[in-house]
N, C-alpha and C positions, 0 to 999 in steps of 0.2 A: 426560524431556528438558526442560531449563529453558525452551526457546523456547515450549513448549506451556503452561507454567504461568504465564506472564505475560500477563494478559488485561486489557483495558480497553474502554470504549465506543469504537466506531469508527463514524463517520458520513460519508456522502457528501452534501455540500451543493451546491446550485446556485441561484444568484440569491437567496441569503438564506433558502432553505428546505431542510429536511432531506428528501432523497429516499429514503435508505436508512440504517438504523442497526441496529447489533448491540451489545447491552450487554456481552457477555463474548466479545470477539473476541481471538484470539491475536496481539496487536499486535507482540510481539517477533519472532514467526515471520514476520509480514508484512514487518517492517523488514529482517530477515535476507534474505528472498527478493528484495525490491526492491533491496537493495544488490548482491546477486549479479547481478541482471538488469542494473543500471547498469554493473557491472564487465565484463560479457561483451563480446566483440568485436562482437556483433550489436546492442549497445545502440543504440537509435535507429532500428533497422531491423526488429526483431521485436516482436510484441505480447507482453504479459505476462498470464498467468493464474495466480493463486495456486494452487499445488499443495501443499495442506496435509494433514497427518494429522488435523487437528482441524476445519477448515472445509471446507464442501462445495466441490468443484471448480467454478471459475467464479464463486465468491462475489465475488471482486474481479478485474476484467478491465481492462486498459489497452490500447487499440488505436489504431493510426494509421488514421484514417478517410479520409486523402487531403487533408482540410482541416485536420488537426491531430490531436493526441492526445486521446482521450476515455476517461473512466472509466465503467464500468458494472458490473452484477452480474446473475447469473442470476435473482435475486429481483425485479429490476425490468427485465425483458427489453426493454421498449419505451422505456426511458429511458437516455440517455447524457448526460454532462456536455457543455457547449459545448466545441468543439475549442480546444486551446491549443497553442502552439509547444513544441518539444522542450525549449527552455531553461526555459520556465515550468514544465513538468512536472517536470523535474529539480529545480528550485528548490523546488517543493512537496514532492517526495519527500524532499529533504534536510531540509526543515522538519519533516516527519513523523518522520524519523529522529532529529532532535535532541530532539523531544518524547518519543519512546520512550526514548531514552538518559537523559534527565532523570528520567523516571518510574522507570526501572530503578535508576538511581543513588539516588534517594530511598528505594527499597526496601532499600538497603544492598547491592546487587548490582553488581559491576563489569560494565559493558555491553560489554566487550571481545569477547564471544562474537558480537556483531553486527558484521559487516564494515563498514568505512567505505564509504558509497556513492560 
């Protein structure tokens, strides 16, 4: 499956420091699942947890803490990013999506297999 074969470094940053980083992360698969999450009728109401064939469940989690949306990982269970509004989260997901699409295109692959977020 093409989604699993496109990997890059993925990092979670908070206040200028790397909290978590994975060098060979299935970024195309993450972009795919995030786009589906944003397209779902429950977008903005349900939490996100990456369900991947290649990454451990819970490696990427996005939850509504009541104060805003936060990103975390099972690998750093005591750390969550600062809460942000839904609009800020969506903007950052779209930025990530554009980066993945640019990288996929640079590899000579049409990124059409990733739904638009």
